[in-house]
MITI-787217 format. One record per residue: residue in one letter; x, y, z of N, C-alpha, C in turn. Coordinates in steps of 0.001 Angstrom, whole numbers, plus 500000, padded with zeros to 6 digits. Each point is the difference from the previous one (the first is absolute). Example, Ala and Ser with C-alpha at 12.3 -4.5 7.8 and 13.67 -1.06 7.14 Angstrom:
residues 2
REC  rest    n_c1    n_c2    n_c3   ca_c1   ca_c2   ca_c3    c_c1    c_c2    c_c3
REC     A  513190  494310  507800  499110  501190  500000  500900  501200  500000
REC     S  499650  501050  499280  500820  501190  500060  499230  501090  500730
***
This chain:
residues 226
REC  rest    n_c1    n_c2    n_c3   ca_c1   ca_c2   ca_c3    c_c1    c_c2    c_c3
REC     M  666818  382160  564957  499346  500545  498752  498881  500425  500014
REC     K  499012  500073  501153  499335  501394  500523  500649  501256  499504
REC     Y  501440  500270  500342  500954  501032  500075  500277  500590  498560
REC     V  500115  498726  499021  500420  500240  498610  498545  500673  498948
REC     L  498423  499089  500584  499093  500612  499327  499551  501249  500682
REC     G  500280  500632  501193  499895  501218  500326  500829  500909  498915
REC     L  501332  499652  500072  500963  501216  499168  499245  499835  498587
REC     L  499824  498721  499379  499261  500376  498828  499248  500819  499904
REC     L  498612  500051  500880  499010  500490  499735  500370  501881  500294
REC     V  500654  499833  500925  500315  501512  499895  501069  500618  499014
REC     V  500429  499139  499148  501126  500587  498649  498418  500288  499040
REC     A  499244  498983  499798  499042  500042  499024  498899  501176  500342
REC     L  499785  500386  501306  499505  501393  500364  500565  501187  499396
REC     G  501376  499854  500524  500908  501024  499356  499657  500268  498112
REC     V  500376  498893  499804  499791  500343  498245  498757  500416  499429
REC     V  498884  499623  500652  498496  500857  499946  499744  501166  499727
REC     V  500834  500519  501585  500029  501237  500201  500572  501035  499282
REC     W  501447  499467  499301  500612  500725  499296  499511  500356  498629
REC     S  499139  498611  499531  499643  500210  498741  499045  500894  499687
REC     G  499516  500429  501050  498587  500763  500065  500386  501574  500045
REC     M  501209  500176  501023  500142  501345  499683  500368  500875  498834
REC     D  499846  501241  499839  500023  500834  498693  501056  500753  500024
REC     I  501076  499609  499749  501400  501058  499844  499985  500623  499012
REC     V  500221  501375  500417  500375  501026  498963  501220  500498  499681
REC     P  500893  499845  499038  501315  500764  500001  499999  501147  499508
REC     T  501233  500221  501021  500343  501545  499947  500232  500615  498268
REC     P  499679  501023  499448  500415  500081  498360  501123  500786  500491
REC     A  500851  499720  499003  501323  500966  499695  500269  501468  499685
REC     S  500146  500616  500692  499871  501765  499520  499953  500032  498455
REC     D  499235  500625  499416  499850  500506  498970  500870  501374  499712
REC     P  500724  499909  499490  500517  501491  499475  499903  500858  499333
REC     S  498551  499611  499602  499476  501185  499116  499194  500972  501058
REC     Q  499640  499435  500997  499176  500545  500703  500732  500859  501178
REC     P  499341  501055  500388  500981  500980  501105  500067  499424  501286
REC     V  500715  500041  500917  500124  499672  501373  500093  500983  500940
REC     A  498880  500176  500454  500081  501383  501342  500655  499894  500768
REC     S  501011  500799  500351  500487  500275  501093  499384  500399  501096
REC     A  500522  499465  501062  499077  500275  501834  499649  501568  499860
REC     G  498560  500087  500102  499474  501073  500210  500073  501117  498796
REC     V  500441  499499  498771  499658  500713  499005  498892  499088  498873
REC     S  498485  500900  499735  499048  499056  499158  500675  500148  498571
REC     T  499626  499015  499094  500724  500061  498737  498411  500798  499143
REC     S  498578  499586  500649  499039  500319  499169  499744  501836  500417
REC     A  499152  500143  498929  499723  501397  500198  498864  500515  501325
REC     A  500242  501219  500556  499421  500044  501067  499612  501411  500254
REC     T  498542  500457  500530  499772  501716  500129  500555  500392  500905
REC     A  500883  500966  499450  501372  500694  500719  498929  501173  500879
REC     P  500393  500393  501130  499651  500478  501417  500190  501577  499193
REC     P  499062  500644  500909  500530  501561  499210  501412  500833  500458
REC     G  500608  500572  498883  501053  500400  499574  501094  499166  500305
REC     A  499657  498911  499248  501084  499088  499625  500343  500021  498368
REC     A  499556  501125  499390  500405  500167  498735  501685  500146  500080
REC     N  500705  500647  500887  501398  500294  499610  500682  499024  500886
REC     T  499439  498965  500163  500692  498915  500829  500703  499111  498932
REC     P  501332  499454  500075  500794  499436  499148  499034  498155  499893
REC     V  499937  499539  498767  499414  498698  499875  500836  498962  499869
REC     V  500530  499024  500998  501100  498903  500163  499350  499061  499161
REC     S  500651  499617  499046  499654  499027  498949  500464  498716  500527
REC     V  499461  498497  499331  500374  499030  500505  501489  499483  499928
REC     A  500338  500690  499413  501793  499573  499321  500792  500771  500872
REC     G  499555  501148  501047  500583  500637  501129  500571  501629  499027
REC     T  499461  499941  499149  499986  501713  499543  499478  500634  500487
REC     V  500303  501554  500184  498949  500930  500356  499821  500853  498764
REC     A  498354  500378  499774  499666  500333  498984  500037  501631  500425
REC     P  500685  501223  498942  499683  501214  500350  498721  500363  500590
REC     A  499964  500831  500942  498928  500782  500518  499122  501170  499311
REC     S  498926  499969  499504  499372  501270  499571  500337  501195  500539
REC     V  500473  500694  499386  500366  501775  500828  498844  500904  500049
REC     A  499354  500496  500905  499082  500475  500311  500262  501651  499509
REC     P  499171  500450  499565  500551  501566  499368  499840  500955  501367
REC     V  500833  501115  499974  499626  500943  501418  499306  500453  499478
REC     P  498950  500419  501272  498654  500877  499751  500409  501522  499712
REC     G  499187  500397  499123  500068  501343  499345  500873  500438  499084
REC     V  501213  498863  499905  501266  500261  498972  499661  499447  498519
REC     S  500072  500614  499039  499861  499479  498640  501495  499710  499223
REC     S  500303  498643  499766  501093  499596  499265  500392  500604  499131
REC     D  499085  500702  499297  500420  500883  498860  499805  501657  500199
REC     M  499806  500218  501242  499833  501447  500967  501924  500619  499548
REC     P  499784  501251  499051  501385  500370  499849  500542  500625  501359
REC     A  501185  499934  500398  500964  500260  501236  499882  501611  500063
REC     P  499788  500708  500989  500080  501710  499597  501487  500156  500261
REC     S  500355  501210  498988  501139  500192  499621  500420  501181  501068
REC     A  501136  499632  500539  500690  501036  500585  500867  501175  499693
REC     L  500121  501151  500884  500933  501133  499450  501172  499760  499935
REC     L  500851  500353  499277  501650  500022  500595  500154  501384  500870
REC     L  500711  499788  501103  500532  501278  500428  500933  500883  499200
REC     P  499319  501297  500447  500397  500918  498529  501403  500714  500037
REC     V  500816  499499  501377  501442  500543  500125  500644  499311  500068
REC     Q  501183  499661  499170  501000  498718  500246  500795  500057  501077
REC     G  500048  498966  500202  500665  499279  501696  499278  500276  501103
REC     I  498965  500585  499669  499090  500358  501378  499061  498600  500303
REC     R  499610  499714  500819  499414  498609  500706  498692  500512  500472
REC     A  498891  498828  499960  498796  500307  500838  499952  500532  501461
REC     A  501360  499390  500341  499772  500284  501736  500799  501384  500080
REC     D  500633  500444  499027  500436  501612  499579  498850  501249  500387
REC     L  498856  499593  499527  499000  500760  499668  499090  500491  501369
REC     T  499455  501237  499966  499156  500791  500774  498823  499892  499697
REC     D  498822  499752  500436  498588  500867  499557  499891  500994  500437
REC     T  499978  501168  498825  500210  501214  500356  498442  500569  499153
REC     F  499267  499056  499770  498739  500412  499317  499093  501020  500574
REC     T  499997  500185  501167  498679  500286  500735  500903  501495  500764
REC     D  501230  500344  499732  500611  501095  500754  499325  501105  499265
REC     A  500253  501041  500899  499248  500921  499915  501041  500924  499260
REC     R  499475  501155  498887  500727  500921  499202  499681  501314  499822
REC     S  500498  500940  499809  499771  501344  500191  498840  500182  499506
REC     E  499252  501316  500386  498555  500111  499519  499136  499034  500027
REC     G  500049  499120  501210  498675  499151  500304  500014  498824  498990
REC     R  501287  499922  499225  499811  498814  498902  500337  498692  500972
REC     S  499748  498771  499303  500193  498573  500553  501701  499905  498836
REC     H  500486  498853  500494  501340  499691  498945  499934  499315  499278
REC     D  498641  498683  500192  499648  499539  498871  501000  499167  499244
REC     A  501316  499803  500390  501137  499579  499370  500698  499272  500904
REC     I  501245  499468  499841  501145  499223  500411  500987  500756  499890
REC     D  501060  500514  501025  501124  500564  499482  501108  498903  500529
REC     I  501106  499955  498970  500632  498750  499858  501752  500514  500128
REC     M  500258  500222  500813  501384  500640  500365  501034  499052  499643
REC     A  500903  501023  499071  501327  499265  499474  500958  500877  499394
REC     A  501207  500024  499903  500785  500860  499656  499820  500596  498220
REC     K  500208  501192  499965  499641  500750  498652  500917  498842  499204
REC     G  499288  500060  498895  501053  499554  498780  499217  498319  499997
REC     T  499549  499308  500878  499351  498583  500164  499126  499369  498799
REC     P  500259  499521  499316  498928  499798  498890  498856  499621  500569
REC     V  498962  500737  498874  498394  499475  500445  499252  499213  499234
REC     L  499696  498993  500121  499472  498823  499502  498281  499946  499216
REC     A  499736  500005  498943  498855  499866  499869  499055  498447  500967
REC     V  498881  500271  500643  499978  499102  500437  499147  498597  499611
REC     A  499380  500745  498912  499618  499086  499429  499826  500284  498226
REC     D  499539  499135  498991  499929  500349  498283  498658  500904  499956
REC     G  500312  500611  498696  499289  501354  500023  500661  501075  499061
REC     H  499243  500738  500154  500757  501324  498984  499892  501553  500532
REC     V  501258  500761  499666  500003  500979  500524  498691  501078  499561
REC     E  498930  500446  501106  499460  500748  499682  499916  501704  499516
REC     K  500904  500219  501440  500507  501328  500033  501324  500214  500373
REC     L  501107  500879  499812  500560  500749  500335  500039  501321  500655
REC     F  500044  500375  501258  499520  501082  500462  500881  500415  500905
REC     T  500006  501387  500097  500956  501112  501279  498890  500572  500558
REC     S  499945  499894  501005  498914  500739  501148  500579  500602  501069
REC     E  499380  501095  500270  500632  500489  501475  500409  499285  501358
REC     R  498723  499310  500191  500365  498722  501059  500784  499020  499799
REC     G  499574  499259  498671  500775  498840  499676  501224  500046  499464
REC     G  500302  500912  499543  501155  500208  499295  499882  499569  498545
REC     L  501019  498708  500064  500148  499802  498354  499241  498426  500407
REC     T  499012  499600  498918  499095  499128  500205  499992  498907  498877
REC     I  499482  498822  500421  499581  499346  498917  498564  499215  500187
REC     Y  498678  500290  499347  498984  498780  499998  499534  499085  499078
REC     Q  500260  498904  500666  499804  498664  499072  498814  499468  500353
REC     F  499712  499534  498784  498657  499081  499868  500096  498828  499761
REC     E  499636  498801  500928  499997  498956  499852  499246  499235  498740
REC     P  500194  498978  499339  499235  499922  498672  498703  499875  499937
REC     T  499318  499495  500982  498606  500112  500183  499162  501473  500063
REC     G  500802  501100  500177  499675  500791  500548  499012  500704  501213
REC     R  500205  499172  500624  499517  500036  501331  500510  501054  501098
REC     Y  500851  499594  499941  501228  500776  501105  501049  500737  499377
REC     A  500296  500998  500672  500929  501012  499654  501285  499671  501244
REC     Y  501286  500211  499766  501142  500148  500639  500699  501022  500058
REC     Y  500304  500698  501242  500501  501257  500163  501040  499863  500226
REC     Y  501214  500460  499570  501588  500300  500242  500176  501337  500240
REC     A  500476  500539  501180  500345  501434  500068  501346  500450  500928
REC     H  500348  501153  499724  501161  500626  500670  501075  499087  499268
REC     L  500141  499777  498922  501157  499325  499014  501289  501145  499836
REC     D  500824  499049  499909  501057  501374  499607  500571  500116  498865
REC     R  499694  498885  499331  499771  499915  498288  499133  498750  499661
REC     Y  499809  500272  498274  499372  498789  499683  501313  499024  499501
REC     A  499289  498785  499363  501127  499230  499804  500260  500353  498356
REC     D  500913  499803  499442  500503  500347  498476  498958  499398  499464
REC     G  499459  500638  499153  498976  499982  498628  498834  499582  500673
REC     L  499387  500242  500992  498437  499874  500220  499423  501304  499844
REC     A  498903  499565  499256  499225  501009  499350  498422  499613  500022
REC     E  498821  500771  500011  498788  499757  500006  499372  498800  499416
REC     K  499151  499522  499961  499376  498633  499307  500905  498730  499884
REC     Q  501338  500172  500613  501021  498810  499763  499531  499024  501079
REC     Q  500155  498659  499534  499415  498637  500666  501466  499851  500593
REC     I  499423  499580  501258  501220  500006  501048  499565  498423  500771
REC     R  500907  499116  500597  500151  498831  500294  500336  499893  501604
REC     R  499248  499243  500865  500347  499836  501337  501192  499805  500033
REC     G  500948  501228  501145  501348  499423  500292  500750  500803  499175
REC     Q  499599  500849  498887  500685  501064  499010  500091  500932  500826
REC     V  501618  500729  500078  500235  501494  500890  499319  500991  498792
REC     I  499168  500546  500466  499313  501364  499589  500616  501348  500467
REC     G  500442  499797  501246  500944  501397  500143  500434  499633  501631
REC     Y  500721  501270  500925  500530  499979  501061  499760  500832  501143
REC     V  500065  499267  501023  499541  500896  501105  500754  501361  500278
REC     G  499189  500669  500346  500583  501798  500568  498758  500431  500782
REC     A  500360  501393  499892  499370  500465  500906  499385  501508  499377
REC     T  499506  499805  498823  499391  501245  499280  498637  500379  500741
REC     G  499334  501137  499321  498630  500260  500865  500165  500522  501242
REC     N  499315  499553  500852  499820  500336  501404  500701  499045  500914
REC     A  500697  499261  499497  500958  499166  500632  500893  500420  500745
REC     S  500910  499585  501255  500867  500596  500312  501425  499632  499781
REC     P  500809  500922  499369  501183  499467  499359  500715  498981  500902
REC     A  499777  500053  501304  500481  499385  500981  499819  498530  500134
REC     A  498755  499852  499547  499241  498602  499926  499671  499607  498563
REC     P  500264  499693  499294  499657  499613  498748  499433  498705  500184
REC     H  498750  499720  498766  499472  498787  500528  498949  500132  498657
REC     L  499650  498867  499846  498906  499634  498964  498598  500255  500365
REC     H  499161  501003  499613  498608  499737  500618  498943  499256  498983
REC     F  499902  499134  500303  499196  498650  499283  498231  500239  500256
REC     A  499227  499967  499296  498711  500338  500039  499382  498738  498863
REC     I  498807  499947  500568  498981  498754  498689  498895  500780  500063
REC     F  499148  500010  498978  498550  500631  499969  499318  498995  499087
REC     L  498594  499802  500479  498913  499131  499106  499622  501169  499164
REC     L  500242  499994  498677  499541  500859  499035  498346  500045  500054
REC     G  499730  501073  499321  498505  499879  499988  499988  499847  498291
REC     P  498156  500034  499493  500003  499756  498635  500731  500538  498984
REC     E  500178  501363  500502  500476  500984  499084  501684  499607  499898
REC     K  500322  499206  500782  501849  500143  499915  500793  501012  499969
REC     Q  499589  500871  500819  500820  501033  500374  501340  499747  500795
REC     W  501261  500425  499535  500889  499513  500619  500367  500993  501194
REC     W  499276  500918  500027  500057  501107  501231  499036  499522  501161
REC     K  498707  499238  499541  499030  499824  501086  499989  498362  500479
REC     G  499656  499714  500881  499778  498687  500361  499694  500047  501367
REC     S  499416  498842  500590  499615  499779  501252  501345  498846  500939
REC     P  501009  500937  501177  501066  499586  500067  499793  498334  500845
REC     V  501158  499100  499380  500017  498779  500925  501160  499726  500764
REC     N  499951  499856  501270  500816  499595  500821  500968  499475  499172
REC     P  501794  499946  500101  500569  499444  499091  500910  498859  500897
REC     Y  499861  500321  501325  501059  499292  500994  499680  498599  499925
REC     P  498568  499380  500351  499665  498759  500174  500408  499339  498715
REC     I  499934  500488  498870  500235  499339  498754  501456  499720  499956
REC     L  500752  500992  500081  501247  500022  499821  500905  498929  501246
REC     T  499021  499990  500929  500543  499184  501140  499361  498435  499674
REC     A  499528  499664  499173  499097  499018  499511  498978  499667  501308
REC     Q  499455  500640  500567  498981  499742  500861  498679  500365  499108
REC     Q  500100  500018  499075  498612  500530  499201  500296  499812  498703
REC     A  499028  499379  499137  500234  500300  498582  499222  501279  499366
REC     L  500488  500510  498876  499428  501243  499130  498467  499456  499369
***
């Protein structure tokens, strides 16, 4: 009898304790709320220095494109420098030799580059422009003076064997157009036909026979822009 009463007392005490507990049910996942994956925060946080180009991982697992930092000192609208065409057909930059500072007679400096090629090889306009002067000189032989469109530079082609058919002064010419042919006129050796090519920075007077020489070698070999 005492055993039964004790058992009833234990059961009664258990009911009282159970009814006094605050049971909080676990809510079901709300599909409208983002679920943060391990190590990824869904709230905005203060980005550390230098994090502007770090891809942002969204809660859906996609990667937002990083912003592209501009290259220091380079403007997106800056025009690319134009390169001059090699003026002798079939000649590569590797075939050129820098003869700009070579000594010449009467204490002169060469101030140009000699491009060796077979007699009759086509000579090409290095850029757009116009024929300012066709001239025959004692040293240069048959020559062409070309002005580029801005009138800042003159291109000089010398020792030509002949001009291209129809070439005339003030004629507009295009980059790559055949304007003459390699020769050995003037003081060039008949045994070594070549094109004597020079660049001159013109003065304000724009005189075809007068200017400051610019070394063509680093320009024709793409080491330097004009």
